[in-house]
Steps between C-alpha positions, in 0.01 A plus 500: 500500500300287269398647164123415458533338153798286603311382822202397293704319250690317786166419675343362194810293405537363852132423501521295179783303654299421805215386285737257328611373853139459599495776750179663398446707823845640473451581135160670579659723753779612259237567219289694752800701590583584141147599431511721810798681364379525143117459477506485115759227477325241277745234568466524874123505484481219240720277705318591818177385328645168392649439844164567670324269254743223576463555875121476458412864577285542189314825604841679557625349173204644307546838662865510397386401150278803485804718625704357207241581245472865650877530466504378145210732403664784663824437299305477178292806555753732652606807297875441510558831290436718799 
């Protein structure tokens, strides 16, 4: 059984390797999988946005950028004492 946090880290790491190898579609699939497991994973969303931009899918890239901003805002404003 896969622990969600570990799966996310593996997907993001493997996605980054695929970007370096030039496999942007494969990387996009891994970043999407990571974001599906952990919707507030800024690393997965950020890399997903970059890959979509490099592929030329600007509207999706902009949407992902908004998601990253929401995640960061959520982390900043969350009351961690509760």
